[in-house]
C-alpha positions as CSV (number, residue, x, y, z in Angstrom):
1,M,0.0,0.0,0.0
2,K,1.3,3.5,-0.7
3,R,2.1,5.6,2.2
4,E,-0.4,8.3,1.2
5,T,-3.2,5.7,1.1
6,A,-2.1,4.3,4.4
7,E,-2.1,7.8,5.9
8,V,-5.6,8.5,4.5
9,F,-6.8,5.2,5.9
10,V,-5.4,5.9,9.4
11,A,-6.6,9.5,9.3
12,S,-10.2,8.3,8.6
13,L,-9.9,5.8,11.5
14,E,-8.5,8.6,13.7
15,N,-11.4,10.9,12.8
16,M,-14.0,8.1,13.4
17,F,-12.5,7.4,16.9
18,E,-12.4,11.1,17.6
19,R,-16.2,11.5,16.7
20,L,-16.8,8.7,19.2
21,G,-14.9,10.5,21.9
22,I,-12.1,7.9,22.0
23,N,-8.4,8.8,22.0
24,F,-7.0,7.0,18.9
25,E,-3.5,6.8,20.2
26,R,-4.7,5.3,23.5
27,A,-6.9,2.9,21.6
28,L,-3.9,1.7,19.5
29,A,-2.0,1.2,22.7
30,D,-4.8,-1.2,23.8
31,T,-4.9,-2.8,20.4
32,F,-6.1,-6.2,21.5
33,Q,-9.2,-4.8,23.2
34,V,-10.0,-2.5,20.3
35,R,-9.4,-4.9,17.5
36,W,-12.0,-7.5,18.6
37,S,-14.7,-4.8,18.6
38,L,-14.0,-3.6,15.0
39,P,-15.4,-5.1,11.8
40,S,-13.0,-7.8,10.6
41,E,-12.1,-5.7,7.5
42,M,-10.8,-2.9,9.8
43,G,-9.5,-4.9,12.8
44,K,-7.0,-6.8,10.7
45,Y,-5.1,-3.5,10.1
46,F,-4.5,-3.1,13.9
47,K,-2.8,-6.4,14.1
48,Y,0.8,-5.2,14.1
49,G,0.8,-1.7,15.5
50,N,0.4,0.0,18.8
51,D,0.9,3.6,17.6
52,R,-0.1,5.6,14.5
53,E,3.3,5.4,12.8
54,S,3.7,1.6,13.3
55,V,0.2,1.0,11.8
56,I,1.2,3.1,8.8
57,R,4.5,1.2,8.5
58,Y,2.7,-2.1,8.6
59,L,0.1,-1.0,6.0
60,T,2.8,0.2,3.6
61,K,4.9,-3.0,3.9
62,H,2.4,-5.8,4.3
63,V,-0.9,-4.7,2.8
64,P,-1.5,-4.5,-0.9
65,E,-3.1,-1.3,-2.3
66,P,-6.8,-1.6,-1.8
67,T,-9.1,-1.8,-4.8
68,A,-11.6,0.9,-5.6
69,K,-14.3,-1.4,-4.2
70,E,-12.5,-1.8,-0.9
71,L,-11.9,2.0,-0.7
72,A,-15.6,2.5,-1.3
73,K,-16.4,0.2,1.6
74,L,-14.4,2.4,4.0
75,P,-17.1,5.0,4.7
76,V,-19.7,2.2,5.3
77,L,-17.3,0.5,7.7
78,S,-16.7,3.7,9.6
79,L,-20.5,4.1,10.0
80,Q,-20.7,0.5,11.3
81,V,-18.1,1.0,14.0
82,P,-20.2,3.1,16.4
83,R,-22.9,0.4,16.4
84,I,-20.4,-2.4,16.9
85,L,-18.6,-0.6,19.7
86,R,-22.0,0.2,21.3
87,Q,-22.9,-3.5,21.2
88,A,-19.5,-4.4,22.6
89,M,-19.9,-2.0,25.5
90,V,-23.4,-3.4,26.3
91,E,-22.0,-6.9,26.3
92,A,-19.0,-5.8,28.5
93,A,-21.4,-4.0,30.9
94,K,-23.4,-7.2,31.3
95,R,-20.3,-8.9,32.7
96,F,-19.9,-6.4,35.4
97,P,-21.2,-7.3,38.8
98,R,-24.5,-5.7,39.8
99,S,-24.3,-2.6,42.0
100,G,-25.7,-4.5,45.0
101,R,-28.8,-2.5,45.3
102,Y,-31.1,-5.0,43.6
103,R,-32.5,-7.5,46.0
104,H,-35.3,-10.0,45.8
105,K,-38.2,-8.6,47.7
106,I,-39.3,-12.0,48.7
107,A,-36.5,-14.5,49.5
108,P,-36.4,-17.7,47.4
109,E,-37.1,-19.7,50.5
110,E,-40.3,-17.7,51.1
111,R,-41.7,-18.1,47.6
112,E,-43.2,-21.5,48.0
113,K,-44.9,-20.3,51.2
114,V,-46.4,-17.4,49.2
115,C,-47.8,-19.8,46.6
116,R,-49.3,-22.0,49.3
117,Q,-51.0,-19.0,50.8
118,I,-52.4,-18.1,47.4
119,Q,-53.7,-21.6,47.0
120,R,-55.3,-21.5,50.5
121,L,-56.9,-18.1,49.8
122,M,-58.2,-19.3,46.4
123,K,-60.6,-21.7,48.2
124,S,-62.6,-18.8,49.3
125,K,-61.6,-16.0,46.9
126,R,-60.9,-15.5,43.3
127,F,-57.3,-15.5,42.1
128,P,-56.9,-11.7,41.7
129,R,-58.2,-11.0,45.2
130,A,-56.0,-13.7,46.7
131,V,-52.9,-12.3,45.0
132,E,-53.8,-8.7,46.2
133,E,-54.1,-9.9,49.7
134,V,-50.8,-11.8,49.7
135,A,-49.1,-8.8,48.1
136,R,-50.5,-6.6,50.8
137,R,-49.2,-9.0,53.5
138,Y,-45.7,-9.0,52.1
139,G,-45.7,-5.3,51.1
140,V,-44.9,-5.9,47.5
141,H,-46.6,-5.2,44.2
142,V,-49.2,-7.6,42.8
143,R,-47.0,-8.2,39.8
144,T,-44.3,-9.5,42.0
145,I,-46.6,-12.1,43.5
146,R,-47.9,-13.0,40.0
147,R,-44.3,-13.6,38.8
148,I,-43.6,-15.8,41.8
149,W,-46.8,-17.7,41.1
150,K,-46.0,-18.1,37.4
151,A,-42.4,-19.3,38.1
152,W,-43.7,-21.8,40.7
153,G,-46.0,-23.2,38.0
154,G,-49.3,-22.3,39.6
155,A,-52.4,-22.2,37.4
156,I,-55.0,-19.6,37.6
């Protein structure tokens, strides 16, 4: 690849990262973490560089001059990257531990007891009234009791 083409390519990547609010040089320093989140057509160029100049050097030595078709793909790929990075961030966020604030309002050991109470109350009351009464006793929303009932396998 010609040096001018490589510089244009890297400059477009740099601009794309800048629009996303990501420091390009820092992203190159963390190449392994950045590369997996990029489209494969772009990620392969990060394989042998951890700064701007080394990426350009790699491109000029090891990558053939892109065809017109490949150059036409570049703007499309740069539009895909924000979506791909967003997906990667969501997936990474799912792996973080919860903040600790969420707790089950009714402990798992108590859930069968809740369902047995609903069964007992259904002998004299209709299901919605029985659920309302149990929800009031435990100080939770009716929907919480209905979810417990459904998970337990109770039939209305």
